[in-house]
N, C-alpha and C positions, 0 to 999 in steps of 0.2 A: 603514541604508538598504537594503543588499543583502538582509538578513534579511527585511525587510518585503516586498521585491519577490519573493523566493522564496516567501513565504507567500501572497502574492496569486496568483502563477502557479500554485502547487500547488493552492490552493483552487479555482481556475477549472477546472483539469484534473480534479480529483477530483469536482467537481459535474457536469461534463459526463460523466465516466465513469459515475457513479451513475445519471445520467439515461439514458445509453446502455444500461445494464443492464436498466432497467425499461420503457423506451419501445419500441414495436414498430417499430424501424427495421431496414432490411436489415443484416445482420451486426452487429447491436446488441450482442450478447454479446461478440464479439471486440473490437470498437472500444471498447466500455465498459470491458472489462478493461484494454485497453492504455492508455486515458486515465487510468484509476484508478491504475495502476501508475506512470505518469509523475507524476501528482499526489502519490502517496506518496513518490516519490523526491525531490520538492521539499520536502514537509512534514516527513518524519521527522527530517532533521538540524536543522531550524530550529524545530520546534514540539514541546516535550516532551510536551504533552498528546496529540498524535497518536501519538507513540511509545507512550505508556501505553495508548491506545485500541487500537492494533494488537496489543500484547502481550495485552491482556485478551481481545480477539476470538480470538486464536490459542489461548488457554487454554480458552475455552468452546466453540469449534467445531473439531472435528478436521478437517473438510473444508477449512476456511480455513487451518489450520496446514499441512496437506499441500500445498495449492496455493501458499502462500507459500514453503514449503521447495523445492518443484519449481521455482518461478520464480527463487528465489535461486540455485539451482544452475546455471541456464542463463544468468544475467546475467554481463556482464564483471566483472572483479575490482573495479573502482572502484565500481560500483553494488551489487555483492554485499556490500560492506562496510556499506552503508547499511542493507540489509535484515537483516543479521546482528545489528543493534542490537535488533531485535524478536523474536529467537528466544527460545524458552522452554526452561527446564530440564524434565527429566522429572518433577521433584517439584512443578511448578507446575500440572499437570493437575487439573482439578476434575471 
């Protein structure tokens, strides 16, 4: 039950975050990124598919990997552990 609730909450935050990135709203980029991060914090531990998707995105886009690494370094330790699951090795770059 808790896993399903986390997936629903994470999905809602991630959808609103992606919408905030593309819609022309004031401070959309900042709010969109914040909501997307919160959504990923809910989805990565509960959904293996999202973890694989984020790892794949980090291997293909260097800017995304740098952004996730910078964000991971600034998060508190409890949340940092969640994003560490998606880090890639140097040998995984394509």
